[in-house]
N, C-alpha and C positions, 0 to 999 in steps of 0.2 A: 533274465534281466535281474539283477543286482542292485541294491541300495546304492553302490559305488557308481552308479551310472544314471542318467536321466532314465524316468522322473522318479525311483528309487530313494533319490541322491539327494531329494529336495525337500529343506526337513519344511514340513507344516508350523504354522503360524497362528495365534489366536490368541482376540483378548474378548472371546463371547461375542463382541460386536462386527469384528471383523474376522476375515481368516485370510490368509494366505497359501496358495497352493501351488502347486507343481500346474505348468500350463497344459493342456489337452486339444486333441485335434477338433473338438468340437468346439473350443473358442474361435476358431478361424473366423466366423461368420461376423459375430460380434466386433472382433479387432477389426475385420473392415469396415463394419460401421466406425466404429472410433477415428481409426484413420484415417475417414475421408467427411469428418465433423470440420467444421467450419474452425471450430476456437483450436480446435488440433492443428490446423493445418496453419493457421495463423502463429502460434506459440510454438510449433514444434519443427522438425526437418522430416517429418516423415515425407515417403518418397510423394511424386506427385504425377502419376493419377497411383491412387493405390487401390489395387482388387486383390482377388482370393491371389493370384502370385504372388504376388508382394507380404500376401498374409503367410500362404506356407514357405517364404520364404526365412521370415520373421522365426517363426515356430523352430525352422530348421537351424536357424542361429541361437535360438534360446539354448536348442538339445547339443548343441556343439559348444557352445559358451558351460553349460555345467557339464559337461565331460570333458573341459578341462581344468586341472586342477587351478590354474590363476585364470581364469573368466572371468568374466561379470555374470551376475546374480541374477535371475529376472524371475519375478513371481507373479502367480492370475491372481488380482483381489476379489474376495466375493464376500457378500452379505455373510455371517457367521450363522444366521437363523434361516438360509437357504440352502433346502435339503440339497437343490439340484447342485449347488457350487456355480451358479451361471456366471459367466466371467463377465466381472463389472470394470475390470481396467489394469493397469501392467505398474507394478513399481519395482526399478532394477536399483542394486547395488554395485558400485564401479570402481573396483583397487586401484589405485594410485600407484606410481613408482616408489612413491614414499611411504615407510614401513607404520601400517596403522592408518592411514587415511583413503577416505575414498566417496567418490562422491554420489549422490544419491539422484534418482529421475524417475518421473511419474507423473500417469497418464488417465483418465477416466473417461469412460462411455458415458454419454449427455446423461442418460437414464438414471446413472447410479451417482448425480452428483448435490450435493445438496443435502447429502444425508452424513454427514462426520464420516466417510468410510476413509475417504484419504490421508485425513491426520489421523486413524487412527493404524493406518497401515504404515506409517513412517515413522510413528510409535514403533512397531512392534519391527521393523526393519531396523531401526535405531539399537534397539534393543537387542537385536539379535546382531550388531556387529560389535556391539560393544562387549557383549559378554564370549564373544569371539575373541577378545584383546585388543579390536579397532581404538583410537583414540578421538579420530576425530572426524566428522562427517560434514562436506561439502555440498552446496545447492546452490545452482543456479537457475537464471529463470531470462526470458527478454523482457527489458525494461517497460513497464507497463502491463502485466501479466499479474494485477492483483490476486487472481485466483489463486495461483501457484503459491505466491508472497503469502496468503492467509494462510494457506495450510503450515508452510517453514514454518511462520509467525507460531501460531500456534500449538507446536513442537517445541520453542523455545530457542528456535535460531535466531544469532544474532546477523544481525544485517550488518553486512561492512562497505557494501557502498556499491559506486557502478564502475564497471570496465568499457571503456567505449571502444566501437570495432570488435567488438569479439564475438558476434554471432553472425554466421553465413547466412546470406539471401539465399536463399534457394532459387529462387528464381533468376536471379546476379546480379541484381543491385548493392549498394552501398551494405557493406555489413553493418548490424548492431548493436545497441549498446545492451548489456547484461547486468541486473542485478546479481551479486552474491552475498551469501553469509555460511553461515559456519554452527555448527553443535556438537561439545565438548564430551567425550565420555562420562564427566561430572557435573553437565547441565542439565536442570531437573528438565522433565519435557513438558512444559508448560510454557505459555505468553511468560514473555520479560519485558513486553512496555506495554503501557495503551496502544488502542488503536481507535481513538476517539470519532465519532461521526458527529455530524450534527442534527442534532434534533429541530421541528419546525417550530420555529418560535411567532409567535404574531401580535404585532399591535395594531392600535387605532390611532395612533402616529402619525403625523406625516401623511394625511390621506389615508393610511389603513398598509400595512407594509407584513409581508413576510417573508420571513428568514428560511432560507431552505438549503439544501446540498446543491451543489452545481450541476447544470447539463450541460453535452457538448453544446447544444443548440443557442447557449445563453452569447455564445460568438456575435449572434445577431444583434442585439443589442446594444454592443460597445462600440466605442466613438474614440480617435485618437486624442491621443495626450494632450493636454493643456496645460500643465503645472510647470514651476520651475521643476529641475532637473535635482535641486539639493530637499525637494519636500518629501520625497520620497524616490529610494533608489530605481533604476528602469526596469529591472528583473521583476519587480513588482506590481511594477502599473498595468492596469487591465488595461489593453489594447487589443482592435480585433487583429492585426498583423501576429503578435506574440502570444493570442490566448492560447492555442491547444499544449505547449511547452509551460504557459505562466499554469495552466491546470495540472498539467502531467504534475507537477512542480508541487503543487499544493498538494494532489494525494499525495505525492510518496511523502509529504511531511507528516499529513496526518495517518498515513500508514506505518510510521516510525514512531509515534506518539507526542509529537512537537507541536505540532498547527492543529487548529479548528477552525473552519473557515466554511463562513456562511454566503451563498449569494442573496441581497436585499433585493428583494422584487417586488411591485408593486402587488398588493393583493390582489386589484379585480382584474390586471391583465394577463398578473405573471411574468411581465417585462424585468430583466434586471438590472436595474438603478445603480450596486456599485457592490461592496463585500464587505464585510464585518469581521474580526476573527480575535483569534487569541493563539498567541505563541511564547514558545520560549527558545533562545538562543545554546542553551547547555539543558542537557537533562531532560526530563519529557512533562508534561502533563498530570503527571498525579504529582507532583513536585507543589509546594504553596502559594508560589508567586508568578506569572508571566503576566505578556505583554499583549496591549488594547493595541488593534488597529481597522483601520477604514477605510474606508475611499469611494465617490460615489462619482460618476460618469457629468460632463460637464453640464448636459442637459438636465438633470436630476438635482443640479445645486440649490441653493436658495428657498426653499421650502422643511428646511427641517429634517431632510432623510439623513444624511448621517448621524445627527446628535436620537434622533429617535431609536438607529440599528446600536448603535454603540449603547446606548444606556439598556436596552432589551439584552444583549453580548454581556453589559458586564453586570447586571444583576443577575444573571444566569450564571454566569464563573464564579460570581462571588457566595449562591448559595449553597446551603450543604450538600453534601451527597445523598444524604436519605429525602432530602426534598428533591431531588431532578435536577441541581445544577452541580457546577464542576470540583466544589468542595474548595475554592482558593482562598488564601487566606488576605495576599495582596494582588494587586495589579499596576502597572507601572505604566508610562507612555513616555515618549519620546517627539519632539515636534522642532522643526526648525521657529525661530523666534517672530523669523515675519510671515510664518501661516499660520494668519490669522484667524480663520475660518475653524483650522484644526483646535485652533487652542481656546477659540470660544466652545468646543465642543465639549469639553474635559474640561471647563471651567463649570459649564452647567450640569455635568456629569458626578460635581466634587468633588474632582482629583484637584490636590492640593501640588502648588508648584513646589518644589525642594531643591531643586540645584539647577545651576544654568553656566554651559560649555560655554567660552569666549571663544570666538573665532572660530566655530568645529567644522565652521564651510569655509571657504574662500570661491568667491563669484569669480566668472571672469573677465571682468570687470576689474577684479581688487578688493571688491566690496566685502566684509568679515559679517559673516552672518552667526548668533549664537544659535545655542544649541537648547532646551528647555526639558528641562526632567519632573517629571510627574506620579504619583501613585494617588491611589485609594485604597484603604484597609478597608477590610468584613466591619460592617458594625455589628 
């Protein structure tokens, strides 16, 4: 065996925390375990079923690819402190027809997750690719695979959006959407945008409220919309029928650093009562200005829930970062002139009315409704 053939041709890469090496025959058992893991099957196109036969075929594919000058490049991921170099996952580099461009793929064994190994592996692979003259590295994953995006995000990838119907369903169903991102040779291998996550906030107002992250099961507390369409765009309204997509979108926007959304819940029962959020239309929440939003399910209105929740979020948003807040300088809000409930909330929170857009909305009957613009500065 010479260095020109597998496994001698595989360059070993390490940063002291993670090590990338050539795959070995004794990786087979853990490759099979990883490929049968529910998350691996959910987010990838691994064969179904996956047993030792498929694992051996994979190892043979890896060897053939390394022995092909233009083939894909696969590394086994291991913990650098593991003297035995036990298999922890695979990361691969797939050069494209475009010069200097490649795509990366990766997956970890279940017992290796949550230790930062994958982010370390991706940085090592990216550095190797760019040192070899590569100019751009692409990443893609099924929409909703936040674990994979967190790895790419932590390594400085820029999210470019969603490509509809671009991932085949291994069970023959409709093609799914994928997220796409990339990293350039001159990019810093660190997160470039915030990923805000809602801290748990509590208040005794309105009978006791807790503001917490959203749960999938919060759908059970939601009620049909009963407010005029011009008070809030349909895509933003909490409704049981549209909640899964609504929640996915909220989580996407938080992962991109543009939104921070809380579920407003009854402190005693945990039941969802509405939403409070801060968001930006451009830039990220690292900027000094954001917009405040809130909504309450119909059965929870009239008892001060919106005011209490919005007050809690506004105070948190305007508090200095060193005190645990978001460090914003300015909060803004926009309401319809005839949305008296929402306008009362902002007035109670000390927002100033600074602008009015005449005829911002024209209702089906021809009635024109103005939009009001509000702001509150850090004091």
